C-alpha positions as a printed Julia matrix, in Angstrom:
415×3 Matrix{Float64}:
 -16.69   39.37  -12.26
 -14.65   36.03  -12.21
 -16.21   32.78  -12.13
 -14.74   29.09  -12.37
 -15.35   26.75  -15.22
 -15.08   22.9   -15.12
 -13.19   20.8   -17.38
 -14.29   19.34  -20.2
 -14.69   15.93  -18.03
 -18.92   14.93  -18.74
 -18.83   12.71  -15.34
 -18.3    15.81  -13.2
 -20.49   18.62  -14.29
 -20.55   21.73  -12.61
 -21.5    21.79   -9.21
 -21.88   17.9    -9.36
 -20.89   14.83   -6.92
 -18.65   12.69   -5.97
 -18.49    9.78   -3.45
 -15.25    7.93   -2.82
 -15.35    4.57   -1.25
 -13.14    3.66    1.21
 -11.16    6.12    4.13
  -7.92    4.59    3.86
  -4.94    6.73    2.83
  -5.96    6.04   -0.62
  -9.1     7.23   -0.69
  -8.34    9.9     1.61
  -5.87   11.31   -0.33
  -8.2    11.19   -3.52
 -10.44   13.53   -1.89
  -7.93   16.15   -1.35
  -6.76   15.96   -4.66
  -9.92   16.28   -6.67
 -11.61   18.61   -4.12
  -8.68   21.28   -4.85
  -9.17   20.36   -8.57
 -12.69   21.13   -8.66
 -13.57   23.42   -5.52
 -17.29   23.49   -6.66
 -17.92   19.61   -6.45
 -19.15   18.11   -3.22
 -17.14   15.41   -2.39
 -17.99   12.76   -0.05
 -15.98    9.8     1.03
 -17.79    6.5     2.77
 -16.08    4.02    5.34
 -17.51    1.2     6.84
 -15.38    1.22    9.9
 -15.81    3.48   12.71
 -12.61    5.29   12.21
 -10.37    6.17    9.12
  -7.57    4.45    7.94
  -7.9     0.79    9.73
  -6.65   -1.42    7.42
  -4.23   -1.53    4.72
  -3.45    1.95    5.62
  -2.14    1.58    9.31
  -1.52   -2.08    9.39
   1.55   -2.28    7.45
   5.41   -1.76    8.33
   5.24    2.29    8.21
   7.97    2.93    5.13
   8.73    5.68    2.96
   9.52    3.89   -0.38
  11.21    5.76   -2.51
  11.08    3.66   -5.76
  14.17    1.43   -5.65
  12.13   -1.78   -6.89
  10.31   -0.72   -9.6
  10.82   -1.15  -13.19
  11.66    2.24  -15.21
   8.62    4.19  -16.8
   5.78    1.62  -14.52
   3.26    3.38  -12.8
   4.58    2.14   -9.46
   7.83    3.87   -9.97
   6.67    7.2   -10.98
   4.31    7.64   -8.34
   6.55    6.45   -5.66
   9.28    8.5    -6.27
   6.81   11.66   -6.54
   4.81   10.12   -3.96
   7.54   10.25   -1.34
   8.67   13.37   -1.67
   4.94   14.71   -1.64
   4.32   12.46    1.49
   7.39   13.57    3.45
   6.63   17.3     2.61
   2.63   16.34    4.12
   4.3    14.84    6.87
   6.76   18.49    7.69
   3.72   20.58    6.55
   1.02   18.79    9.14
   3.44   18.03   12.05
   2.95   14.5    11.31
   6.05   12.32   12.68
   8.49   10.59   10.91
  11.94   10.15   10.01
  14.4     9.47    6.83
  16.62    6.98    8.27
  17.8     5.56    5.06
  17.73    1.4     3.98
  20.09   -1.3     2.93
  19.24   -3.73    0.86
  21.93   -6.77    1.23
  23.2    -9.34   -1.07
  24.0   -12.22    1.37
  26.31  -14.12   -1.13
  27.57  -13.35   -4.77
  24.61  -15.13   -6.61
  22.46  -11.58   -5.6
  24.78   -9.35   -6.72
  23.96   -9.29  -10.39
  20.62   -8.65   -8.83
  21.48   -5.95   -6.15
  23.04   -4.1    -9.36
  20.17   -4.16  -11.48
  18.43   -2.67   -8.51
  20.64    0.33   -8.5
  20.3     0.97  -12.08
  16.19    1.16  -11.09
  16.65    3.68   -8.84
  18.97    5.44  -10.65
  16.64    5.46  -14.0
  13.46    6.51  -11.27
  15.57    9.21   -9.81
  16.68    8.38   -6.76
  19.1    10.86   -4.96
  22.47    9.21   -3.18
  22.44    6.37   -3.97
  25.28    4.65   -3.29
  26.95    0.92   -4.03
  28.55   -0.54   -0.5
  31.14   -3.33   -0.4
  30.95   -5.74    2.35
  33.6    -4.19    4.63
  31.45   -0.7     3.98
  28.09   -2.32    5.08
  29.13   -3.26    8.22
  30.77    0.24    8.83
  26.85    1.65    8.89
  25.0    -1.79   10.2
  27.4    -3.43   11.79
  25.65   -6.68   12.69
  24.55   -7.14    8.89
  26.39   -9.82    6.87
  26.88   -9.44    2.94
  28.85   -9.45    0.59
  27.48   -5.78   -1.07
  24.86   -3.98   -0.6
  22.95   -0.83   -1.82
  22.22    2.27    0.34
  19.49    4.27   -0.06
  19.15    7.39    1.86
  16.07    8.84    0.97
  14.19    6.27    2.63
  12.51    6.43    6.16
   9.35    5.61    8.5
   5.86    7.61    8.6
   3.56    7.44   11.1
   0.8     6.49    8.68
  -2.03    6.58   11.64
  -0.84   10.67   11.88
  -0.99   11.23    8.35
  -5.02    9.59    8.3
  -5.61   11.98   10.97
  -4.21   14.96    9.59
  -5.8    14.51    5.9
  -8.92   13.87    7.79
  -8.36   17.63    9.4
  -7.64   19.3     6.36
 -10.6    17.5     4.46
 -12.65   19.19    6.53
 -11.09   22.54    6.25
 -11.96   21.9     2.35
 -15.43   21.33    2.8
 -15.15   17.5     2.29
 -17.56   15.05    4.39
 -16.03   12.07    5.53
 -18.75    9.95    6.46
 -17.54    6.68    8.99
 -19.74    3.73    9.64
 -21.16    3.96    5.94
 -20.45    0.66    4.54
 -21.86    0.08    1.06
 -24.64   -2.02    0.7
 -26.21   -1.25   -2.68
 -25.44    0.78   -5.71
 -27.54    1.96   -8.92
 -27.49    3.62  -11.79
 -30.33    6.46  -11.84
 -30.45    9.14  -14.61
 -27.1     9.36  -15.26
 -25.92    9.27  -11.97
 -25.56    6.91   -8.96
 -27.83    6.13   -5.96
 -25.78    4.57   -3.12
 -27.26    2.72    0.25
 -24.96    3.04    2.98
 -25.25    1.56    6.91
 -25.7     5.31    7.67
 -28.46    6.31    4.87
 -28.42    6.81    1.41
 -26.4     9.03   -1.03
 -26.47   10.18   -4.48
 -23.39   11.09   -6.95
 -22.36   11.76  -10.26
 -19.22   10.24   -9.99
 -18.22    7.31   -7.82
 -14.56    6.8    -7.37
 -13.88    3.31   -5.74
 -10.91    2.87   -3.19
 -12.33    0.16   -1.07
  -8.91   -1.5    -0.65
 -10.13   -5.01    0.45
 -13.13   -4.72   -0.92
 -12.47   -3.05   -3.91
 -13.6    -6.01   -6.4
 -16.67   -6.15   -4.44
 -17.62   -2.93   -5.02
 -16.92   -2.73   -8.77
 -19.13   -5.69   -9.38
 -21.6    -4.13   -6.9
 -21.46   -1.1    -9.43
 -21.42   -3.11  -12.56
 -17.94   -3.33  -13.47
 -16.6    -7.27  -14.56
 -13.2    -7.13  -13.59
 -11.6   -10.71  -14.48
  -9.14  -10.18  -11.1
  -9.66  -10.96   -7.66
  -8.84   -9.85   -4.45
  -6.81  -12.6    -2.55
  -5.87  -11.68    1.12
  -2.64  -12.23    2.05
  -1.83  -12.1     5.87
   1.39  -11.08    6.64
   3.02  -11.5    10.38
   5.47   -9.67   12.37
   7.8   -10.17   15.24
   9.8    -7.47   17.07
  12.98   -7.48   18.82
  13.41   -7.58   22.41
  14.24   -3.62   23.23
  17.72   -4.76   24.45
  18.5    -6.18   21.33
  17.14   -3.2    18.92
  20.48   -1.76   18.86
  21.26   -5.01   16.13
  19.84   -2.69   13.48
  20.31    0.67   12.35
  18.76    1.19    9.47
  15.79   -0.49    7.01
  17.55   -3.52    6.59
  15.78   -5.45    3.36
  16.81   -8.45    1.25
  17.22   -8.66   -2.31
  14.28  -10.08   -4.13
  14.07  -13.45   -5.5
  12.51  -13.19   -8.73
  11.42  -16.25   -8.84
   9.37  -15.43   -5.78
   6.27  -12.79   -5.78
   7.21  -11.46   -2.67
   9.77   -9.4    -1.09
  11.1   -11.69    1.8
  11.43  -10.72    5.51
  13.15   -7.63    6.84
  14.16   -5.37    9.37
  11.94   -2.09   10.08
  12.33    0.61   12.49
   9.12    1.78   13.74
   8.22    5.25   14.4
   7.29    4.78   17.74
  10.75    3.13   18.57
  12.32   -0.72   18.54
  12.49   -2.73   15.38
  10.1    -4.49   13.58
  10.64   -8.12   11.63
   9.03   -9.82    8.65
   6.53  -10.15    7.23
   5.8   -13.62    6.08
   2.95  -14.1     3.35
  -0.07  -16.85    4.01
  -3.72  -16.91    2.7
  -6.0   -14.69    5.25
  -9.08  -16.55    5.89
 -10.86  -13.37    6.39
 -10.31  -10.04    3.88
  -9.43   -8.55    7.28
  -8.09  -11.58    9.7
  -4.89  -10.1    11.2
  -5.22  -13.28   13.64
  -5.13  -17.36   13.03
  -8.34  -17.84   14.05
 -10.18  -14.99   11.92
 -12.16  -16.95    9.63
 -15.08  -15.45    7.3
 -16.84  -18.21    5.31
 -17.53  -15.93    3.05
 -13.92  -14.7     2.12
 -12.74  -18.2     2.52
 -15.12  -19.83    0.05
 -14.5   -16.23   -2.5
 -10.97  -17.55   -2.24
 -11.0   -21.08   -2.59
 -13.41  -21.22   -5.53
 -11.12  -18.85   -7.43
  -8.99  -20.81   -9.99
  -6.98  -18.6   -10.05
  -5.62  -19.29   -6.39
  -4.86  -22.83   -7.26
  -2.84  -21.79  -10.11
  -1.11  -19.64   -7.9
  -0.22  -22.28   -5.5
   0.86  -25.09   -7.93
   3.35  -22.25   -9.25
   4.69  -21.88   -6.12
   4.43  -25.06   -4.29
   7.99  -24.52   -2.13
   7.19  -21.01   -1.66
   3.61  -22.05   -0.27
   4.49  -24.91    1.92
   7.49  -22.27    3.77
   5.36  -19.38    4.08
   2.93  -21.82    5.48
   5.69  -23.27    8.14
   7.6   -20.38    9.03
   3.8   -18.98   10.32
   4.04  -22.23   12.88
   7.22  -21.81   13.62
   9.57  -19.04   15.5
  12.66  -21.04   14.96
  12.05  -20.76   11.12
  11.0   -17.34   10.84
  14.0   -16.26   13.2
  16.32  -18.49   10.56
  15.26  -16.35    7.81
  16.24  -13.08    9.53
  19.58  -14.6    10.35
  20.24  -14.33    6.68
  20.63  -10.21    7.34
  21.8   -10.3    10.81
  22.99  -13.14   12.04
  23.0   -12.28   15.33
  19.31  -12.79   15.87
  18.17  -15.51   17.79
  14.84  -16.71   18.23
  14.88  -15.88   22.11
  15.39  -12.43   20.49
  11.79  -12.43   19.18
   8.75  -11.11   20.59
   5.05  -11.19   19.05
   4.05   -7.99   16.59
   1.5    -7.16   14.67
   0.04   -8.85   11.25
  -1.6    -6.64    8.26
  -3.58   -8.11    5.15
  -2.44   -7.53    1.7
  -5.25   -6.51   -0.59
  -3.43   -8.5    -3.47
  -5.07   -9.04   -6.87
  -4.95  -11.79   -8.92
  -5.47  -12.89  -12.35
  -7.0   -15.88  -13.3
  -4.18  -17.34  -14.64
  -2.51  -17.1   -11.58
  -0.29  -14.29  -11.27
   0.01  -11.41   -9.52
  -0.85   -7.92  -10.31
   2.07   -6.55   -9.8
   1.33   -2.14  -10.76
  -1.27   -0.29   -9.94
  -4.73   -1.02  -11.57
  -7.17    1.08  -12.45
 -10.49    0.25  -14.27
 -12.83    2.52  -16.0
 -17.13    2.32  -16.04
 -20.04    3.95  -16.77
 -19.39    6.76  -14.39
 -16.91    5.27  -11.94
 -13.32    4.65  -11.66
 -12.23    1.54   -9.36
  -8.61    1.07   -7.75
  -8.77   -2.59   -7.99
  -4.64   -2.94   -6.87
  -3.22   -0.58   -4.91
  -0.02   -2.46   -3.5
   3.32   -0.95   -1.97
   4.0     1.66   -2.26
   0.34    2.98   -1.74
   0.8     4.41    1.26
   3.67    6.43    0.49
   2.23    7.06   -2.62
  -1.46    7.63   -1.72
  -0.88   11.78   -2.78
   0.55   11.08   -5.59
  -2.05    8.52   -6.73
  -4.83   11.0    -6.13
  -3.51   13.0    -8.45
  -2.96    9.74  -10.89
  -6.85    9.36  -10.41
  -7.72   13.08  -11.26
  -5.17   12.41  -14.47
  -7.62    9.51  -14.95
 -10.96   10.59  -15.08
  -9.58   13.54  -17.27
 -10.29   16.51  -14.49
  -8.28   19.34  -14.86
  -8.07   22.29  -12.07
 -10.75   25.06  -12.75
  -9.42   28.34  -14.35
 -10.9    32.36  -14.19
 -12.73   33.25  -17.21
């Protein structure tokens, strides 16, 4: 008779249970990878909203990031290059809309050319395929309306319907026997007899292992679980415009700037959308609510949480010019259009229609520095994902693999 034996991971006994908090793409992907690595374990996903993937997972630009920007050897670089291949394969298998449309990163003047060459070197070191250096004339052959003295073409990048990805993951998880509970916001966490007792809006759950994928609320869940992370989630809202349909032909690919290393954010760019049209943005301003997609959205608790964190004040003192310019651009379509004109000079203020917005769960240290890479923290019987910035949507399946490895879990084997 053939049986299966568990890995040596003491936090997941044979026929044990695991609860994942948060049903965004990272939480759903982690549930899938954990269920496949340990099919004897009962896996439950708890989500506070009425539907999965209601926040960062579907309030983003929809880009499939290949790993051009990230330092070779970093977790971001490794998970991005693995993640885009897993994600595109998943989309093909599940019939989820996606398109490998390619991206150009544009140096608008000679001062940006050395940084652009560094990006090309990084992308090559990270294993990206088909990278190509473009002169200004070659750039205009494939992106006629873009202005630049040079560019890097990234043919592997594209766009995906991440709502479709999330819904497909729910279907696959059901087939794997994973229980995804919506409307089940976590209200209490307590260690009992070597396991967890979890109080939610939809009743109580028990688990041997807790995995915190709570995104915008991950630091709070970690503290609720007895961990003491020094970092804090500071919510930054990114606001977008869309090009009017008759002007969408100004952009053929994804068109991005060369990042300025003196600023912590990427800068505005042009993104083709999976449903058609072109999105422009985002800026980055402090959100007064962790899920505050509109300027008028305010949570006194969330706002106090941010304003009493000394790291935020140190961040603003470090970047006063950027902080003010981002705020001004939030209230001025003219300034927003001017920033877009650096990449595509023909864009006019009248070409911009209001678009959507997203809120980025940015982990910030007490010294005001932004946590740039993925951050996983272990505590007794738990693992906390305390920073999952872009490219987390692209890399979510690879992140699920990484979490399983972090937990010391290996696949079952016959004995």
